[in-house]
PDBQT receptor file of N, H, CA, C and O in Angstrom, charges set to zero:
ATOM      1  N   UNK A   1     112.241 -16.750  52.815  1.00  0.00    +0.000 N 
ATOM      2  CA  UNK A   1     111.533 -18.030  52.812  1.00  0.00    +0.000 C 
ATOM      3  C   UNK A   1     110.159 -17.887  53.466  1.00  0.00    +0.000 C 
ATOM      4  O   UNK A   1     109.155 -18.352  52.926  1.00  0.00    +0.000 OA
ATOM      5  N   UNK A   2     110.124 -17.243  54.630  1.00  0.00    +0.000 N 
ATOM      6  H   UNK A   2     110.939 -16.866  55.069  1.00  0.00    +0.000 HD
ATOM      7  CA  UNK A   2     108.847 -17.078  55.354  1.00  0.00    +0.000 C 
ATOM      8  C   UNK A   2     107.893 -16.157  54.595  1.00  0.00    +0.000 C 
ATOM      9  O   UNK A   2     106.682 -16.378  54.596  1.00  0.00    +0.000 OA
ATOM     10  N   UNK A   3     108.434 -15.133  53.952  1.00  0.00    +0.000 N 
ATOM     11  H   UNK A   3     109.418 -14.954  53.951  1.00  0.00    +0.000 HD
ATOM     12  CA  UNK A   3     107.595 -14.212  53.188  1.00  0.00    +0.000 C 
ATOM     13  C   UNK A   3     106.890 -14.945  52.047  1.00  0.00    +0.000 C 
ATOM     14  O   UNK A   3     105.701 -14.735  51.812  1.00  0.00    +0.000 OA
ATOM     15  N   UNK A   4     107.620 -15.799  51.346  1.00  0.00    +0.000 N 
ATOM     16  H   UNK A   4     108.587 -15.969  51.537  1.00  0.00    +0.000 HD
ATOM     17  CA  UNK A   4     107.031 -16.557  50.240  1.00  0.00    +0.000 C 
ATOM     18  C   UNK A   4     105.912 -17.467  50.740  1.00  0.00    +0.000 C 
ATOM     19  O   UNK A   4     104.859 -17.567  50.111  1.00  0.00    +0.000 OA
ATOM     20  N   UNK A   5     106.144 -18.123  51.861  1.00  0.00    +0.000 N 
ATOM     21  H   UNK A   5     107.000 -18.042  52.372  1.00  0.00    +0.000 HD
ATOM     22  CA  UNK A   5     105.142 -19.026  52.439  1.00  0.00    +0.000 C 
ATOM     23  C   UNK A   5     103.881 -18.259  52.832  1.00  0.00    +0.000 C 
ATOM     24  O   UNK A   5     102.766 -18.717  52.580  1.00  0.00    +0.000 OA
ATOM     25  N   UNK A   6     104.062 -17.090  53.451  1.00  0.00    +0.000 N 
ATOM     26  H   UNK A   6     104.968 -16.719  53.656  1.00  0.00    +0.000 HD
ATOM     27  CA  UNK A   6     102.914 -16.292  53.889  1.00  0.00    +0.000 C 
ATOM     28  C   UNK A   6     102.128 -15.753  52.685  1.00  0.00    +0.000 C 
ATOM     29  O   UNK A   6     100.918 -15.545  52.771  1.00  0.00    +0.000 OA
ATOM     30  N   UNK A   7     102.821 -15.531  51.576  1.00  0.00    +0.000 N 
ATOM     31  H   UNK A   7     103.804 -15.700  51.506  1.00  0.00    +0.000 HD
ATOM     32  CA  UNK A   7     102.144 -15.084  50.350  1.00  0.00    +0.000 C 
ATOM     33  C   UNK A   7     101.362 -16.223  49.702  1.00  0.00    +0.000 C 
ATOM     34  O   UNK A   7     100.277 -16.013  49.161  1.00  0.00    +0.000 OA
ATOM     35  N   UNK A   8     101.919 -17.425  49.761  1.00  0.00    +0.000 N 
ATOM     36  H   UNK A   8     102.801 -17.596  50.201  1.00  0.00    +0.000 HD
ATOM     37  CA  UNK A   8     101.285 -18.579  49.128  1.00  0.00    +0.000 C 
ATOM     38  C   UNK A   8     100.027 -19.022  49.876  1.00  0.00    +0.000 C 
ATOM     39  O   UNK A   8      99.038 -19.405  49.250  1.00  0.00    +0.000 OA
ATOM     40  N   UNK A   9     100.058 -18.975  51.190  1.00  0.00    +0.000 N 
ATOM     41  H   UNK A   9     100.862 -18.664  51.698  1.00  0.00    +0.000 HD
ATOM     42  CA  UNK A   9      98.965 -19.510  52.006  1.00  0.00    +0.000 C 
ATOM     43  C   UNK A   9      97.585 -18.960  51.634  1.00  0.00    +0.000 C 
ATOM     44  O   UNK A   9      96.675 -19.751  51.386  1.00  0.00    +0.000 OA
ATOM     45  N   UNK A  10      97.390 -17.635  51.584  1.00  0.00    +0.000 N 
ATOM     46  H   UNK A  10      98.129 -16.992  51.785  1.00  0.00    +0.000 HD
ATOM     47  CA  UNK A  10      96.040 -17.121  51.246  1.00  0.00    +0.000 C 
ATOM     48  C   UNK A  10      95.550 -17.595  49.879  1.00  0.00    +0.000 C 
ATOM     49  O   UNK A  10      94.356 -17.827  49.694  1.00  0.00    +0.000 OA
ATOM     50  N   UNK A  11      96.461 -17.738  48.930  1.00  0.00    +0.000 N 
ATOM     51  H   UNK A  11      97.431 -17.550  49.081  1.00  0.00    +0.000 HD
ATOM     52  CA  UNK A  11      96.085 -18.201  47.587  1.00  0.00    +0.000 C 
ATOM     53  C   UNK A  11      95.542 -19.623  47.647  1.00  0.00    +0.000 C 
ATOM     54  O   UNK A  11      94.529 -19.938  47.023  1.00  0.00    +0.000 OA
ATOM     55  N   UNK A  12      96.222 -20.474  48.402  1.00  0.00    +0.000 N 
ATOM     56  H   UNK A  12      97.044 -20.218  48.909  1.00  0.00    +0.000 HD
ATOM     57  CA  UNK A  12      95.800 -21.873  48.555  1.00  0.00    +0.000 C 
ATOM     58  C   UNK A  12      94.430 -21.928  49.220  1.00  0.00    +0.000 C 
ATOM     59  O   UNK A  12      93.559 -22.685  48.791  1.00  0.00    +0.000 OA
ATOM     60  N   UNK A  13      94.238 -21.127  50.266  1.00  0.00    +0.000 N 
ATOM     61  H   UNK A  13      94.945 -20.512  50.614  1.00  0.00    +0.000 HD
ATOM     62  CA  UNK A  13      92.961 -21.082  50.996  1.00  0.00    +0.000 C 
ATOM     63  C   UNK A  13      91.851 -20.606  50.055  1.00  0.00    +0.000 C 
ATOM     64  O   UNK A  13      90.755 -21.166  50.054  1.00  0.00    +0.000 OA
ATOM     65  N   UNK A  14      92.134 -19.574  49.258  1.00  0.00    +0.000 N 
ATOM     66  H   UNK A  14      93.024 -19.119  49.259  1.00  0.00    +0.000 HD
ATOM     67  CA  UNK A  14      91.152 -19.061  48.297  1.00  0.00    +0.000 C 
ATOM     68  C   UNK A  14      90.756 -20.130  47.287  1.00  0.00    +0.000 C 
ATOM     69  O   UNK A  14      89.583 -20.257  46.937  1.00  0.00    +0.000 OA
ATOM     70  N   UNK A  15      91.735 -20.897  46.821  1.00  0.00    +0.000 N 
ATOM     71  H   UNK A  15      92.688 -20.794  47.106  1.00  0.00    +0.000 HD
ATOM     72  CA  UNK A  15      91.453 -21.977  45.871  1.00  0.00    +0.000 C 
ATOM     73  C   UNK A  15      90.540 -23.013  46.500  1.00  0.00    +0.000 C 
ATOM     74  O   UNK A  15      89.602 -23.491  45.861  1.00  0.00    +0.000 OA
ATOM     75  N   UNK A  16      90.814 -23.364  47.761  1.00  0.00    +0.000 N 
ATOM     76  H   UNK A  16      91.576 -22.976  48.279  1.00  0.00    +0.000 HD
ATOM     77  CA  UNK A  16      90.002 -24.353  48.471  1.00  0.00    +0.000 C 
ATOM     78  C   UNK A  16      88.576 -23.841  48.651  1.00  0.00    +0.000 C 
ATOM     79  O   UNK A  16      87.621 -24.595  48.461  1.00  0.00    +0.000 OA
ATOM     80  N   UNK A  17      88.421 -22.571  49.015  1.00  0.00    +0.000 N 
ATOM     81  H   UNK A  17      89.196 -21.958  49.170  1.00  0.00    +0.000 HD
ATOM     82  CA  UNK A  17      87.095 -21.969  49.216  1.00  0.00    +0.000 C 
ATOM     83  C   UNK A  17      86.332 -21.961  47.889  1.00  0.00    +0.000 C 
ATOM     84  O   UNK A  17      85.144 -22.280  47.846  1.00  0.00    +0.000 OA
ATOM     85  N   UNK A  18      87.026 -21.594  46.813  1.00  0.00    +0.000 N 
ATOM     86  H   UNK A  18      87.991 -21.334  46.848  1.00  0.00    +0.000 HD
ATOM     87  CA  UNK A  18      86.400 -21.581  45.482  1.00  0.00    +0.000 C 
ATOM     88  C   UNK A  18      85.932 -22.969  45.097  1.00  0.00    +0.000 C 
ATOM     89  O   UNK A  18      84.831 -23.134  44.573  1.00  0.00    +0.000 OA
ATOM     90  N   UNK A  19      86.774 -23.982  45.357  1.00  0.00    +0.000 N 
ATOM     91  H   UNK A  19      87.668 -23.848  45.782  1.00  0.00    +0.000 HD
ATOM     92  CA  UNK A  19      86.438 -25.368  45.042  1.00  0.00    +0.000 C 
ATOM     93  C   UNK A  19      85.217 -25.806  45.835  1.00  0.00    +0.000 C 
ATOM     94  O   UNK A  19      84.319 -26.447  45.288  1.00  0.00    +0.000 OA
ATOM     95  N   UNK A  20      85.174 -25.463  47.131  1.00  0.00    +0.000 N 
ATOM     96  H   UNK A  20      85.904 -24.942  47.575  1.00  0.00    +0.000 HD
ATOM     97  CA  UNK A  20      84.036 -25.823  47.984  1.00  0.00    +0.000 C 
ATOM     98  C   UNK A  20      82.760 -25.157  47.493  1.00  0.00    +0.000 C 
ATOM     99  O   UNK A  20      81.703 -25.786  47.451  1.00  0.00    +0.000 OA
ATOM    100  N   UNK A  21      82.859 -23.873  47.118  1.00  0.00    +0.000 N 
ATOM    101  H   UNK A  21      83.718 -23.362  47.152  1.00  0.00    +0.000 HD
ATOM    102  CA  UNK A  21      81.686 -23.147  46.589  1.00  0.00    +0.000 C 
ATOM    103  C   UNK A  21      81.197 -23.793  45.305  1.00  0.00    +0.000 C 
ATOM    104  O   UNK A  21      79.992 -23.941  45.103  1.00  0.00    +0.000 OA
ATOM    105  N   UNK A  22      82.132 -24.183  44.426  1.00  0.00    +0.000 N 
ATOM    106  H   UNK A  22      83.112 -24.063  44.590  1.00  0.00    +0.000 HD
ATOM    107  CA  UNK A  22      81.784 -24.818  43.155  1.00  0.00    +0.000 C 
ATOM    108  C   UNK A  22      81.116 -26.160  43.402  1.00  0.00    +0.000 C 
ATOM    109  O   UNK A  22      80.157 -26.513  42.716  1.00  0.00    +0.000 OA
ATOM    110  N   UNK A  23      81.621 -26.917  44.387  1.00  0.00    +0.000 N 
ATOM    111  H   UNK A  23      82.400 -26.630  44.944  1.00  0.00    +0.000 HD
ATOM    112  CA  UNK A  23      81.037 -28.219  44.719  1.00  0.00    +0.000 C 
ATOM    113  C   UNK A  23      79.633 -28.053  45.292  1.00  0.00    +0.000 C 
ATOM    114  O   UNK A  23      78.725 -28.811  44.951  1.00  0.00    +0.000 OA
ATOM    115  N   UNK A  24      79.457 -27.055  46.170  1.00  0.00    +0.000 N 
ATOM    116  H   UNK A  24      80.194 -26.440  46.448  1.00  0.00    +0.000 HD
ATOM    117  CA  UNK A  24      78.160 -26.840  46.807  1.00  0.00    +0.000 C 
ATOM    118  C   UNK A  24      77.129 -26.248  45.846  1.00  0.00    +0.000 C 
ATOM    119  O   UNK A  24      75.926 -26.392  46.065  1.00  0.00    +0.000 OA
ATOM    120  N   UNK A  25      77.591 -25.586  44.785  1.00  0.00    +0.000 N 
ATOM    121  H   UNK A  25      78.568 -25.469  44.607  1.00  0.00    +0.000 HD
ATOM    122  CA  UNK A  25      76.668 -24.935  43.844  1.00  0.00    +0.000 C 
ATOM    123  C   UNK A  25      75.798 -25.954  43.113  1.00  0.00    +0.000 C 
ATOM    124  O   UNK A  25      74.638 -25.675  42.812  1.00  0.00    +0.000 OA
ATOM    125  N   UNK A  26      76.350 -27.135  42.827  1.00  0.00    +0.000 N 
ATOM    126  H   UNK A  26      77.292 -27.363  43.072  1.00  0.00    +0.000 HD
ATOM    127  CA  UNK A  26      75.588 -28.163  42.116  1.00  0.00    +0.000 C 
ATOM    128  C   UNK A  26      75.271 -29.356  42.993  1.00  0.00    +0.000 C 
ATOM    129  O   UNK A  26      75.333 -29.287  44.221  1.00  0.00    +0.000 OA
ATOM    130  N   UNK A  27      74.927 -30.460  42.329  1.00  0.00    +0.000 N 
ATOM    131  H   UNK A  27      74.876 -30.516  41.332  1.00  0.00    +0.000 HD
ATOM    132  CA  UNK A  27      74.657 -31.713  43.049  1.00  0.00    +0.000 C 
ATOM    133  C   UNK A  27      75.907 -32.594  43.047  1.00  0.00    +0.000 C 
ATOM    134  O   UNK A  27      75.817 -33.814  43.184  1.00  0.00    +0.000 OA
ATOM    135  N   UNK A  28      77.079 -31.958  42.889  1.00  0.00    +0.000 N 
ATOM    136  H   UNK A  28      77.151 -30.967  42.777  1.00  0.00    +0.000 HD
ATOM    137  CA  UNK A  28      78.336 -32.700  42.779  1.00  0.00    +0.000 C 
ATOM    138  C   UNK A  28      78.748 -33.252  44.145  1.00  0.00    +0.000 C 
ATOM    139  O   UNK A  28      79.149 -34.411  44.257  1.00  0.00    +0.000 OA
ATOM    140  N   UNK A  29      78.647 -32.417  45.183  1.00  0.00    +0.000 N 
ATOM    141  H   UNK A  29      78.321 -31.476  45.092  1.00  0.00    +0.000 HD
ATOM    142  CA  UNK A  29      79.084 -32.832  46.526  1.00  0.00    +0.000 C 
ATOM    143  C   UNK A  29      78.288 -34.031  47.046  1.00  0.00    +0.000 C 
ATOM    144  O   UNK A  29      78.898 -35.000  47.497  1.00  0.00    +0.000 OA
ATOM    145  N   UNK A  30      76.942 -34.006  47.001  1.00  0.00    +0.000 N 
ATOM    146  H   UNK A  30      76.447 -33.219  46.635  1.00  0.00    +0.000 HD
ATOM    147  CA  UNK A  30      76.182 -35.189  47.440  1.00  0.00    +0.000 C 
ATOM    148  C   UNK A  30      76.516 -36.430  46.620  1.00  0.00    +0.000 C 
ATOM    149  O   UNK A  30      76.535 -37.540  47.152  1.00  0.00    +0.000 OA
ATOM    150  N   UNK A  31      76.778 -36.247  45.325  1.00  0.00    +0.000 N 
ATOM    151  H   UNK A  31      76.762 -35.345  44.893  1.00  0.00    +0.000 HD
ATOM    152  CA  UNK A  31      77.138 -37.372  44.451  1.00  0.00    +0.000 C 
ATOM    153  C   UNK A  31      78.458 -37.995  44.886  1.00  0.00    +0.000 C 
ATOM    154  O   UNK A  31      78.597 -39.218  44.911  1.00  0.00    +0.000 OA
ATOM    155  N   UNK A  32      79.441 -37.137  45.234  1.00  0.00    +0.000 N 
ATOM    156  H   UNK A  32      79.329 -36.144  45.214  1.00  0.00    +0.000 HD
ATOM    157  CA  UNK A  32      80.750 -37.619  45.700  1.00  0.00    +0.000 C 
ATOM    158  C   UNK A  32      80.576 -38.391  47.002  1.00  0.00    +0.000 C 
ATOM    159  O   UNK A  32      81.172 -39.453  47.180  1.00  0.00    +0.000 OA
ATOM    160  N   UNK A  33      79.755 -37.860  47.920  1.00  0.00    +0.000 N 
ATOM    161  H   UNK A  33      79.270 -36.997  47.775  1.00  0.00    +0.000 HD
ATOM    162  CA  UNK A  33      79.512 -38.522  49.211  1.00  0.00    +0.000 C 
ATOM    163  C   UNK A  33      78.858 -39.884  48.971  1.00  0.00    +0.000 C 
ATOM    164  O   UNK A  33      79.243 -40.875  49.590  1.00  0.00    +0.000 OA
ATOM    165  N   UNK A  34      77.872 -39.933  48.077  1.00  0.00    +0.000 N 
ATOM    166  H   UNK A  34      77.558 -39.128  47.574  1.00  0.00    +0.000 HD
ATOM    167  CA  UNK A  34      77.188 -41.189  47.747  1.00  0.00    +0.000 C 
ATOM    168  C   UNK A  34      78.158 -42.200  47.146  1.00  0.00    +0.000 C 
ATOM    169  O   UNK A  34      78.153 -43.372  47.522  1.00  0.00    +0.000 OA
ATOM    170  N   UNK A  35      78.986 -41.745  46.214  1.00  0.00    +0.000 N 
ATOM    171  H   UNK A  35      78.990 -40.793  45.908  1.00  0.00    +0.000 HD
ATOM    172  CA  UNK A  35      79.964 -42.626  45.560  1.00  0.00    +0.000 C 
ATOM    173  C   UNK A  35      80.961 -43.170  46.582  1.00  0.00    +0.000 C 
ATOM    174  O   UNK A  35      81.288 -44.356  46.563  1.00  0.00    +0.000 OA
ATOM    175  N   UNK A  36      81.442 -42.305  47.472  1.00  0.00    +0.000 N 
ATOM    176  H   UNK A  36      81.177 -41.341  47.487  1.00  0.00    +0.000 HD
ATOM    177  CA  UNK A  36      82.409 -42.716  48.494  1.00  0.00    +0.000 C 
ATOM    178  C   UNK A  36      81.798 -43.746  49.433  1.00  0.00    +0.000 C 
ATOM    179  O   UNK A  36      82.418 -44.768  49.726  1.00  0.00    +0.000 OA
ATOM    180  N   UNK A  37      80.576 -43.479  49.908  1.00  0.00    +0.000 N 
ATOM    181  H   UNK A  37      80.072 -42.649  49.670  1.00  0.00    +0.000 HD
ATOM    182  CA  UNK A  37      79.918 -44.403  50.846  1.00  0.00    +0.000 C 
ATOM    183  C   UNK A  37      79.641 -45.749  50.181  1.00  0.00    +0.000 C 
ATOM    184  O   UNK A  37      79.830 -46.795  50.803  1.00  0.00    +0.000 OA
ATOM    185  N   UNK A  38      79.197 -45.735  48.933  1.00  0.00    +0.000 N 
ATOM    186  H   UNK A  38      79.043 -44.886  48.428  1.00  0.00    +0.000 HD
ATOM    187  CA  UNK A  38      78.907 -46.988  48.223  1.00  0.00    +0.000 C 
ATOM    188  C   UNK A  38      80.184 -47.800  48.002  1.00  0.00    +0.000 C 
ATOM    189  O   UNK A  38      80.177 -49.024  48.133  1.00  0.00    +0.000 OA
ATOM    190  N   UNK A  39      81.283 -47.111  47.665  1.00  0.00    +0.000 N 
ATOM    191  H   UNK A  39      81.289 -46.117  47.559  1.00  0.00    +0.000 HD
ATOM    192  CA  UNK A  39      82.558 -47.811  47.458  1.00  0.00    +0.000 C 
ATOM    193  C   UNK A  39      83.069 -48.393  48.769  1.00  0.00    +0.000 C 
ATOM    194  O   UNK A  39      83.618 -49.494  48.783  1.00  0.00    +0.000 OA
ATOM    195  N   UNK A  40      82.893 -47.657  49.883  1.00  0.00    +0.000 N 
ATOM    196  H   UNK A  40      82.447 -46.763  49.871  1.00  0.00    +0.000 HD
ATOM    197  CA  UNK A  40      83.303 -48.153  51.205  1.00  0.00    +0.000 C 
ATOM    198  C   UNK A  40      82.511 -49.413  51.552  1.00  0.00    +0.000 C 
ATOM    199  O   UNK A  40      83.074 -50.386  52.054  1.00  0.00    +0.000 OA
ATOM    200  N   UNK A  41      81.202 -49.393  51.284  1.00  0.00    +0.000 N 
ATOM    201  H   UNK A  41      80.744 -48.602  50.876  1.00  0.00    +0.000 HD
ATOM    202  CA  UNK A  41      80.336 -50.560  51.565  1.00  0.00    +0.000 C 
ATOM    203  C   UNK A  41      80.795 -51.751  50.714  1.00  0.00    +0.000 C 
ATOM    204  O   UNK A  41      80.896 -52.871  51.214  1.00  0.00    +0.000 OA
ATOM    205  N   UNK A  42      81.074 -51.504  49.429  1.00  0.00    +0.000 N 
ATOM    206  H   UNK A  42      80.992 -50.594  49.023  1.00  0.00    +0.000 HD
ATOM    207  CA  UNK A  42      81.538 -52.570  48.532  1.00  0.00    +0.000 C 
ATOM    208  C   UNK A  42      82.846 -53.177  49.025  1.00  0.00    +0.000 C 
ATOM    209  O   UNK A  42      83.000 -54.397  49.051  1.00  0.00    +0.000 OA
ATOM    210  N   UNK A  43      83.797 -52.308  49.419  1.00  0.00    +0.000 N 
ATOM    211  H   UNK A  43      83.672 -51.316  49.398  1.00  0.00    +0.000 HD
ATOM    212  CA  UNK A  43      85.077 -52.795  49.933  1.00  0.00    +0.000 C 
ATOM    213  C   UNK A  43      84.883 -53.589  51.219  1.00  0.00    +0.000 C 
ATOM    214  O   UNK A  43      85.554 -54.597  51.441  1.00  0.00    +0.000 OA
ATOM    215  N   UNK A  44      83.968 -53.131  52.061  1.00  0.00    +0.000 N 
ATOM    216  H   UNK A  44      83.423 -52.312  51.881  1.00  0.00    +0.000 HD
ATOM    217  CA  UNK A  44      83.662 -53.841  53.307  1.00  0.00    +0.000 C 
ATOM    218  C   UNK A  44      83.131 -55.236  53.040  1.00  0.00    +0.000 C 
ATOM    219  O   UNK A  44      83.550 -56.199  53.682  1.00  0.00    +0.000 OA
ATOM    220  N   UNK A  45      82.198 -55.349  52.082  1.00  0.00    +0.000 N 
ATOM    221  H   UNK A  45      81.858 -54.567  51.561  1.00  0.00    +0.000 HD
ATOM    222  CA  UNK A  45      81.621 -56.652  51.706  1.00  0.00    +0.000 C 
ATOM    223  C   UNK A  45      82.712 -57.567  51.154  1.00  0.00    +0.000 C 
ATOM    224  O   UNK A  45      82.787 -58.742  51.513  1.00  0.00    +0.000 OA
ATOM    225  N   UNK A  46      83.555 -57.020  50.277  1.00  0.00    +0.000 N 
ATOM    226  H   UNK A  46      83.493 -56.066  49.985  1.00  0.00    +0.000 HD
ATOM    227  CA  UNK A  46      84.664 -57.794  49.701  1.00  0.00    +0.000 C 
ATOM    228  C   UNK A  46      85.615 -58.282  50.789  1.00  0.00    +0.000 C 
ATOM    229  O   UNK A  46      86.055 -59.432  50.774  1.00  0.00    +0.000 OA
ATOM    230  N   UNK A  47      85.926 -57.399  51.729  1.00  0.00    +0.000 N 
ATOM    231  H   UNK A  47      85.569 -56.465  51.742  1.00  0.00    +0.000 HD
ATOM    232  CA  UNK A  47      86.835 -57.739  52.831  1.00  0.00    +0.000 C 
ATOM    233  C   UNK A  47      86.262 -58.879  53.669  1.00  0.00    +0.000 C 
ATOM    234  O   UNK A  47      86.984 -59.795  54.063  1.00  0.00    +0.000 OA
ATOM    235  N   UNK A  48      84.951 -58.816  53.940  1.00  0.00    +0.000 N 
ATOM    236  H   UNK A  48      84.364 -58.072  53.620  1.00  0.00    +0.000 HD
ATOM    237  CA  UNK A  48      84.274 -59.862  54.728  1.00  0.00    +0.000 C 
ATOM    238  C   UNK A  48      84.296 -61.186  53.948  1.00  0.00    +0.000 C 
ATOM    239  O   UNK A  48      84.544 -62.246  54.523  1.00  0.00    +0.000 OA
ATOM    240  N   UNK A  49      84.034 -61.116  52.639  1.00  0.00    +0.000 N 
ATOM    241  H   UNK A  49      83.833 -60.255  52.172  1.00  0.00    +0.000 HD
ATOM    242  CA  UNK A  49      84.030 -62.322  51.796  1.00  0.00    +0.000 C 
ATOM    243  C   UNK A  49      85.417 -62.972  51.736  1.00  0.00    +0.000 C 
ATOM    244  O   UNK A  49      85.539 -64.196  51.783  1.00  0.00    +0.000 OA
ATOM    245  N   UNK A  50      86.460 -62.137  51.630  1.00  0.00    +0.000 N 
ATOM    246  H   UNK A  50      86.361 -61.142  51.591  1.00  0.00    +0.000 HD
ATOM    247  CA  UNK A  50      87.842 -62.644  51.560  1.00  0.00    +0.000 C 
ATOM    248  C   UNK A  50      88.222 -63.321  52.885  1.00  0.00    +0.000 C 
ATOM    249  O   UNK A  50      88.865 -64.371  52.891  1.00  0.00    +0.000 OA
ATOM    250  N   UNK A  51      87.823 -62.718  53.986  1.00  0.00    +0.000 N 
ATOM    251  H   UNK A  51      87.301 -61.865  53.980  1.00  0.00    +0.000 HD
ATOM    252  CA  UNK A  51      88.098 -63.291  55.308  1.00  0.00    +0.000 C 
ATOM    253  C   UNK A  51      87.382 -64.624  55.441  1.00  0.00    +0.000 C 
ATOM    254  O   UNK A  51      87.480 -65.276  56.481  1.00  0.00    +0.000 OA
TER     255      UNK A  51
């Protein structure tokens, strides 16, 4: 059981690193940050209006 887990871990980490590199290579990461912040602001405004 432990051997399988130790084998899986580096693969998962490699996938995450690859994903981060792919995100940083383009303008995708700043776009995601902008979209997230704008949606948070919208939800905040809606929450204030509902209250």
